[in-house]
N, C-alpha and C positions, 0 to 999 in steps of 0.2 A: 505493498499499499504505499511506504513511504518513498521506497523508488518508481510508483509509479507516480506519485503528487510530483516528484524532482524531475520527474520526464513532461508533465505538463506545464511546470513552470519556467521551463528550460524552452518547452517550443511556445512559449509564452512571451519570454524576450525576444527571442528569436523573433519570433512575429512583429511584435513590437518597435526590435531595432530595426528590421527589414523596414517595416513605414515610415522610419522615422528617416531612412536614409534615402529613403524615394522622394520624401517632400523636401528634405536639404538639398536634390539634384534641381539645381536651375536649365530652364528651358528659354528657346528663342522666341519672343513674342513682344509684343506691344507693353509699357509700364508708364504709370509713373512712378517716380521715382521719389521717395520722400525721406531724407537726414533725420536720423532717431533722435540728436543731440535738439538742434534747433527745431524741429519739426514742419518744415518747411519743404517745399516741393523743389524741381530742378524747371529750370526755365531759360531757354535757348534765347538769347537777347538781340546777338548779330551772328557776324560769318565765324568770328572768330572767339567768342566769348559768351558764358554759361552764368548762372548763377543758382545756387542754394535757396531760394528768396521766394519761393511763390504760395500762393495759395490753391489748394486741390483741385477748384476750379480753373485756375488759371497755367497751370503746369503742362508743359509743354509734352508730349507724349512720346515717351523715347521707345527706340528700336535697340532691342537689344539680342545680339545673334550669338548663342552658345556651342562653343565647338566641343571637344575632347577634352576630356580631364587628363592631368598627368598628378604626381606625386612629387612633393618636395619634403622628405624628411615622412613625419608623420603623417602631414597635411594634404587634403586632395584640393585641387583648385582646377577653374576651368578656363581653357582659353574662351576670350570673347573675342568673335569674329566679323563685329559690325556693331557701331556705337554711334545710332543716329537719331536725329533730333532736330524740326522745321526742314528738314530737305538738306541738313548739312550731316554728313560721313565725317566721324572725325578721322576714319581711317582713310581716309581719302589722302588727308596731308600727311601720313606718312607713308603713301604710296608717291608722293611727288618728292616728300625728304629721301626717299631711297633714289628716285633719280634724280635729284639736286646732288643727292652725295656722287654718284657713279658718273655728272657730268663734271665734279670736280675735278675726279681722279682722272679722267680720259682728255682733261683743256688742262687746267692750272696745273695738275702733278705733272704734265709732261712737258712742260716750259718753264723750266729749274735749272737751267744749264747744266754743270756738273750731278746737279741733284735730283732732275728729271727720275722721272720713273721709265722702266724699260717697261718694253712689252711682255714681257714675260711680269713683270710687278702688276701691271693694270690688269692682268687677268687673275691674278692672287686679290687684288684688290676686289676687285670686283666679287671674285666667289669669297671672300669675307664676310663683303656689306651682306649679300643675299644670306648668308650663314645666320650673319646675327640677326637680319629682320626678320627668320624663321623662328630662332630660338627666346627674341627679345621682343620683335618688335609687334607685341599687343598687348592690352587689357587681360589682366585674370580676375575672376571672382573666388572667392572663400567665403565660407560657412562662416558666421561670427560667432554661432551656438547662439545665439537669443534672437526674441521672436519680438514684431511690433505688438501694437496695441488688440491685434485682429489674430494674431496667435502666428502670426504667417515670418519666414524665417529672414531673419536678416544677414548683411551680405556687407564683406568687404571690396573695393575695388583696389587691384593694386598692380604697380606697372613697376618692370627690374630693371634697372641701368645697367648693361652689361659692363664686366670688369674687360674692360680691355688691356689693360698693363699687365694683366695675367697670362696677357696668350705673347710669347714668345713668337710668333710670328710676326706680330704689329710692331711690338719691342725693338727686336731687331732691325727692323725695315725703318722705324722712327730714326732709331742712333744712326744709322748708314748713312741717311737722309739730312742729317743737319737735326735735329730734335735729341738735345744734350740728353736729358735725362731723363729719354724715353718714354714720356707721363702722355701719352698722346690724348686721353681724354681731356688735360690741362689743354693742351695744344687748341684740341678743338673748340671748346670755348671760346678761347684766342680767335679763333676764326669768326666764329657766330660771333660778337660783339663789334670784328674790326667789319663784318659786311652791314652791320646796322648801322655805326656811323659813317659806311659809305654810303648807304641808300637812304636819305632823309626821306624816302615817298612811301616807305612801308607801312600800315596801317598801325595807328598810333597805339590799338589797343592791342595789339599780337605784341608791338615794339615793348610795352610796359610789362607785360606778361613775361616775356624772356626776361630780362632785366630785373625782374622780383625773384625769379626762380633758378636762373643759371649757375647762380652761387651758391645755391642752397641743396644742392644734387651732388651726390657723388659715385664715381664708379664701382660696380659691385652693389649696389644697396639696392632695397626693395622698398618703395615709397607707397603708402597708402593713402587713399582721397579722403578728406574731409571737410566738414563745415568749417570754417569760421567762426570767428563773433558776429563779425559783421554781415553776416552771411552771403561771405564771399567763399569757393574754392581753397581749401587748401590741403597740403601738403605734411603726412607725418612716417617719416623713419622708423624702418622696424625696428630700429634698437630704440627708439619711444614710444612703440607704440604698446599700448595699455588696452584695456578692456572696459573703455569709453564710450557714450553712446555716437561723440561725433566724426565716428572712422564708420559708423555704422549704418547701413541704408538700405531702404523697406524697396521691395521691386513688386509693387501694386497692380496686378495686371489687368491690360485694360484691352476690350473688344472694339473696332474698330470699325463705326456705322457706314454702311453704303452710301456710298457720296450720292447726291441728287441727280441724276439725270432725267433729261425730259426737256420738251417743249416748254419755253418759258415766255414771257414780256418782260422784258430788263426796264427796269423805273428806276430813276435816279431820285434818291430819295429826300433831297430837298426840290428838285426842280425851280425851271424859268418861268414863274406864273403858273400857268396848268400842263406847260409842255416838259414833259420829263420821262416819256417815252421812246426808247431806241428805234429807230428804224432805218432799215438795210437798205440803202437807196440807190445805188452805183457799186460795182466791180468790186473797188476798194474802199467802198464809204457808207460812211454810216452815220447819224446824230441823232441824239435824242430830245427831240423839237417836238413830238406827238402829244397830244393830248389823250387822254385817257378815250372817248367817244372816237377819236380820229383812227384812233391804233385798231378798232375794232373789225376794220375791214382791209387792214393793209398787210398784207401776206411777208411784208419786208420788217414784221414787227415782232413775228414767230420765230423764234432763235432757238435752237436745239443745245443746249449745255449738258454737257457731259462728264463727273467728275471723277477722280480717285476715292479712295478714302478719305471717311472723313475723321482724322485726328483729334479729337477736343477743339479746342482753340488753334492750331496751328494752321500753318498755311494748307490747302487744299490744289491738288495738282487739279487743271480743267483739261482733260483730256480730250474735247470736240467741244469748239464754239463757232457755231454754224448758223446760216440766216441768206435763205437766195441763193443756196447753193454754193457757195463761197464760207468756206472754212479756213478760220484764221490759224489753225494750228499747220495746215496744210503750205500757206501763203509764209508763215515765220519760216518754216523747211526749206520754200523753195526759196527763198530769198535769202537765208542764212548759207545754202548751195552756191548761190549766185557770187554772193561776196566771198567765198572761200576761194570758189574760180577765180574771182578777179585780182585775190589773194597773191595767187600760185602763179599768175601770170606774170604778179608785180615782183616776185620772188626771181623770176629766170632774168627779167630783165636788172633787175638787180642785181642779181651774180655776175650776169654780163659787164655792166656798168665796172663791178668792185671784185675783180677776181681773189683778194684775198677773204671774202667771205666764202669759196667755194665749199670749205670743207665744211661751216656751218649750216650747208644746205639742207642735207636729208633731217638735221636739228628743226629746220626752218618748216619742213614740209610734214612733219610728225607735230609741231607746233600748232602748224595749221588745218590741218584736218583732227587732230585730237580736240581742239580748245572748245572750253565749256560755253557752247553757248545753247539759251535755251529754248527751244522750239513752242514751248507752251507761256499759257498766262497762270496766276494761281489768284486763287481767292482764300482771304481770310475774314472768318465769320464775327460778325460786331453789332450792335444795337446801334438805332438811330434815336435823336435827342429826344424822340416820342416815344422809346424804349421798342420798336419795331426790329423783327428781325433783316438784318440786310449782311454787305458783304463787302471789303473792301477788296479790289481788281488790282493786282499788281503783275510786273515782269521786270525782272533785274537786267539791267545792260553785264555784257560779261565783263571780268573786271582783267588791268593787262600786267596781273600778276607776274603768269608765266611770259609772257612775252618780257617783261621786264628784267626778268631772272636770267633769260635768255642772253638779250640784250648785254647785258651789263656782265657777265660772263667773258663773250666776247672783246667786251672795252679793256676787262682786267687784262688781255693774254696780249693787246697792242691789236685787233682787227676792228678796221670801219671806222680808222680816225679819220681817214681819204671823204668815204662819206660824209662821215658825221660834219667834217667842215663845212660840206656844201649845202647842211641843212641844221645850223647853228643850234635853230630853235629848240629842236626837237631832243636835246640833250642836255644835262647840268655838266658845265666845266670846270677844270682846275687850270687854271693859268690857258695854256693852249693846248689839252688834253682833257676830250671826252670822258668820261668817269662815271656816267649811267644816262638813264634813258630818263627825259622832262615828260610824263606824264602828260601834263597839261597841252604843251607845244607837240607831242608825238600825235594826242587825241584829233588837234585842230589841222595838224597837216594831213592824217587819216582821213577827217571826214572831206576835206577838199578833193583828195586824191580820188576817195570813195565815188562821191558827185560825179566827178570828170570821167571816171570808168562807167559810170551808169549812162552817163550822156553820151557816149558813144556807143551804145546799144543801142537795141529795138524799144525799149522798156519808153522812153517818153515820149514817142508816138504811139506806140500803140496804147499806153494809159498813162497819156499825162496828167488825171488826178492824181496815181500813185506817187507820179515822179514829183509833183509840186507838195503833196503832202510829207513826202520823204524829207523834200527839201527843209520845208518846216520844224517838222519832229526832229532832224537830227543833229540842227541847233541848238538844240533844249534839253539834251538829254547828256550823260555824262558816265565813263564807265565804271562797273561797280556798284552802279545806285540802285536802287531798286524804286522803281515809279508806280505810284496810286493815279490810278483813272477818275476823273472828276468831268463835272459837265461844269462849263464856264456859265459866263454870265447870258453869252450871244446863243444860248442853247446847242452850242458844238462840245464836241469831246475836249477835253483839256490833262493834264498830267501836274502831279505834284508829289516831291520828293516828301518822307518822314516827317522834316522841319514844317512843310506848310499842311501837315493833316489836321492839325487843332485849329490854324482859322481856316482850311476848307470845310471844317465841320461836316453834315447831311452831303452835301455837294460831293463826296468822296466816297458817299456808301450808296451801294446799288441792292435795289431789292428785286426778288427774283417772284413773279407772280407765275405761278402753271396757267398752262394757255388749255382750259376743261370749259365742256358746255355750260355746268351747273357752275359756273365762276367766270375770271376773265376772259370771255370765250375770243373766238377767230369764228368771221361768219360774211359772207356778201348780202347784197342789198340791190336785189335784181330792179331797174323800173321798166323795162321796156316787157312788154305783155301784148299776147295774143289768143287768138281760137286755136284751141288742137282739133285734132281731127273726131273729137267726142261732143264739140262744142260746146269743154270747159276753160276758161279763163285760165292761162299759162303765165307765168315772166320767167326771162330767162337771162342770164350772163353768161358768161365764159370766163376760165380760169386757167392759172398752171402754176403749181407752188411745187418749191422743192423738197416736201413733206408730203407722206400720206395722212389721209382725213376719212372719218366718217361721214356720213350722211345724214342729216335728222329726217325725220318722217316729214315726207311731201316733198321731197326734194330726190329726183335722179342726173347722173351723169349720164354723158354720151359722147361717143368718137364720132366725127363726120365721114362717112366712109363713101360718098359720091354725091351724084346730085342725077333729079329723074322731073323731066317734064311733066306737069301736070296733065291733066285730060284732057283739057283744051289744047294741049302743047302752048302753052303762051307763059307760062310762069316756072322756073327750076323751084325745085325742091329738095332740099338734103336728104341723104336718106342716112340713117343714123345707127348703133351700134352702142346699146349699154353697156355702161363700165361698173361692174358690181362696185358698189359699198366694201372696204374703204378702195378708195381711188389709189391708186401707187404713185409715190412721188415721180415728182419732173412727166406727169401728164396731161397735155392742154386739154380741155374737155369743157363740152355744151353742159353749164349746168339749166335745167326744169324746173321750174319751182312751184308746189299749189298758189304760196303768197310772195307777198313782196315784204320788206322791211329785214334787218338784221337778226331782229329777235325769232324770228319764225324762221330760217338759214341759217343756223348753225354747223359749224363744220368741225369735229372737234380732232385734231392730231393724234396720227395713234404711231408708235412705232411697228416696224417691218421686221421677222424673224432673217428677212433674208436681207440685211443692211437697211438703206433710206430710200426701198421702193425700185424701180425701174430707171435705165441710164437714161440719162437726160437727154430731151432732145429739143435740137435748136432748129434757131429759124430754116437752117439751108438742110436738116439732115431730118425731116418729117419723116415718121414712121409709115411702111408703105398702107398697112389699114387705118391709116388715121390724117386727114388730109388738114386736122388740125398744127398747128406750128405755133409755138410763141418763145419767149425768150424774158429772164426774171428782171429785166432792166430796160428804159426807154433807150430805144435802137432807132436809127434812121436808115431804113432800108432800099436800095436802089432799082434791084427787080423789079416792082409794081406789079407782085402779080400776087397781093395778097389784098385780103379784103376785110373791113374789120364789122361785127356784129352793131347794127345801129336799128331805127325806127325809118323804112321803109312806107311807101303808100299803102301798101295791105298787110303791115305787121312786122315784126321784128326780121330783120333779115342779115345776113353777108352780102351787104351791098355798097360798100364806102369802099374806093380802092384807096389804100394810105400808102404813103410814103414813110411817114414816122410811127412807130409803133408803140404803145402802152404797155410799161413790163405789167408781168403778169396778166396779161388779158391776151387770148391767144385769139390769131385769125386764119380766115380760109386760105389756104396756097391751090389757089384755082388753075393755076398753069396746067394741069391734067388735065380740066374739064374744057366744055366747049367754048366758051366765051366767056368773056368779063362781063358779068352782068349779077344782078341781084340771084340769091340763092338763100328762098326763104325757111324758114324754122318750121311752119305749120302747112296743111294744105289751103292755099287761099281760096277764097270765097268764089263761086264760080257765076255767081251774078256781078263781080264786079271784073270789067277787064281793062284793057288798055293802061297797061303798067308801064309805070316812066323809069326810065333809066336815071336811078341818081348821081353818078358820077357827074364831075365836070360841071355844076350848077352852080348857081350864085346865089351866094347868104342874103337870108333875109333879115333874120336876126339871131344873138347869142344869148342866152341868160346863163345861169351860174343858182348851182342849188347847193347850200349847206349839209354836210351830214344832219343836221336837226332840223331839215325841211325847210331853211329862210330861202329866199328869191332873192335875187339881185342884178342888175347889168354888170356887175364888177366880181369878180372873184372874194373868195372870205379868206383867210387866215386858214388854211388847212386843206384839209381834202373837199373837191370842189367838184360836184357831174357839171359838165359845161353841156346844153343841150343847145345847139347850131341847126337853126331853122331856115330850108332852103326856100326861095320862088316861088317850086313846084307846092310847097307846102309840106313836102317829106323833112324827115330832122335827123340830124345824126350825134347820137351820145358817146360821149368820152370821159375818162376821169384826169384831175390835174390836181396835182397839190400848189399849191402857193404858200 
């Protein structure tokens, strides 16, 4: 009995120990990281700075990647493979440091006269750098043996500085090449300080951090992350480590919320008067200049917003931002590719002009092709002054950090001085010697060069609006700065940096309103009426959108497949084929509705499983089974083979030959039909004869109808229905925006 009891107790202890060990194993995931000493959470402040000073609600969500475990004496530790917060990955900086060390070996240490490294020594140096990166280039996690207030284990974050001076290979090589005491670590710290002295453009926060800690760390020591009394990060040497809470961290698991994705109207939280809604009006142009009423029937206000996972209040990547078949991310990617192409072409010319830079060409090619440039915008949750949910919309310009490092290395070896003398404003000088890149001067020269190169392409003639917009924007931005989108006083887009956010207030905040039938809906407002074959009054219009949509009750969508003469062979009647709801994206259709008015004709955007609907059909690429063609934007058309929908003498018809087309309003391509004349939507009453051609008639009068139904001889601000009456009594109806 006693033996059996001992056995059961042993099993219980083993089970408990096993459960405890399992609970102590960290796993990769998203966390809010809390310090046990000050009870505050980690918050990422900038590219180079974070502090344990936040509340739980304001904590940055940190991704901690956990790798294999390893033993150090009796302690089990786990390698951290990733440490990322707010899009900033700590290990990216480690990779850059390794690359910089190798570049220093291959350039500076091979140009020291009698003390320069041989080829074999360079290879050995590369090998040693890789070895030390693999053995020491990471943070580690170690269980503290304590728990937080919720009973979760707390952890020690630690890093070990390798003892270079204990490696005979390094010490012997150092002595041989002029470091008399062989203290490689001290030599490395001196070189870091020399680098800081020579480069006054290094980020001041990064400079302050390096200067604060470089003399506090020693080779061969392990350091543990802690929180200081002023709520900043600090480090404790393993020799001073005690069981105290400021070195202990609780990793509180966080499950990311699915990012918002869908069709939205984007509204500025402040607005200019009642103008606040974004409308895509040209291929490369949008403005936040519509009122709520005006936005209802404008396809350019229906914008697809796709987002990555939401991580608390951190920035969220916008995976797609598109309206009117124009995806901002795709445009950004194309722009980045074009700039890289121009940069590579300029590099070839530069090396041809300066042969002494040829040794750096491949490095420069690698730099250009791998330079960190985001082709996405980001949003960060915020609230308006009235407490409504909103977003900041941001884009960060690429910094010049890596470029400056490469240029400064070349200058330190005496290369590029001839070219620098021809471009003095781009460099900082010590007497007659260029010593480092002048960021402001370089950026000014780069902007001028970029616009000159783009001017020599087809872009200014093909896309004059884009070119003019680029000229304006490029003079308002600077490298490495995050810009926030805002609405300017004239209801156009503007930008500010973080320093201007407080002054901008709600003008820098954007609200997403889902486009749904039971809320902020999208609709058409057909005004042309006719009598169908069942002697019922119907209202018609045409539509072309970049999104698929469902039809409301009492609405049908049709392709136009041809035209036939009526029984009296006097009038052409279009033949139609119904398009099932949901109508695919990029499909020009004729809409026939039971009622007029937007409220009765709502079209709800939907997401299609196979992407975003059918391929886009342009004016010159009409589908064989649909004679309707369209474009998303107003265009001039020279073929004169299109007719727009309007009121002809005996009802609505494709009857007005047009050379300028309204965006989103399909027209009939009559080039494959028998003649250019009116094509009616419904059968014409046989008692009415003598149909008159509506082409080339004199205008009798023009009146404008606002979206609220008001009429006048002059156009109203916003969306107007323009009714043109001809001398023969026929009318043409088009839509304009003033």
